[in-house]
N, C-alpha and C positions, 0 to 999 in steps of 0.2 A: 430131108423131112420138111414138109411144108407146115407152116404154122398159120392159123387163122388170124386175120387182121381184127382189130377191135370192132370194126363195123360188121365184119362177118360174124363175130361172136354175138353182137347185138341182134342181127337178123336171125341167127340160130336160136337164140333165147326166145324170140317172138314166135318163131316156127313152133318151138316146143310148147308155147302157150296156146297153140292152135289158132293163131291169127292167120287170116287169108293174106294173099299177096297185096291186095288193095289196102287192107287194114295196116299191114306193116309199112307200106309206102306212105300212108297218111301219118302214121305215128312218127316215122323217121324223116319226114319231109323229103321223100325220094319219089321217083317215078316207079310205077309197077315194073317196068322193064329193068330198071336198075336192081330192084329186089330180086327179080328172076335171075339176073346175072350173078348176083351175090350167091343165091341158092346154088346155081350151077357150079360156081367156083368152090363152094363149101363141099358139095358132093364130090368133086374131083379131088380136092385136097384130102378128104377123109377116106376116099375109096369106097364110099357108100353108093348104092344104086337107087335106094328108095328113101322117102322121107321117114318112114317107120325106122329103117336102119339108122338113119341120121339121128333121130331122136334118141334111140338106144345108145348110140355112140356118144352123144352129148352127155347123157346121164352116167355112162360108164366112166368117162374121163372127168367128171365133175364140173363140166362147163355150165350146167344148169342143175337146179335142185327141185325136188317135188314141192 
């Protein structure tokens, strides 16, 4: 069972706040490509295929709150 890294959880929380890749990159001092890579890994680890599914998964498992 894969576990999300602390950085992946940060990226996931910002995705759930509806920030764009560029906004996430600026906020975390990363390149947009690095953010895309984190997103890809998060999707793989969670088994989700879409960002909507990913957001639902994050709320279901209590990684983010409303």
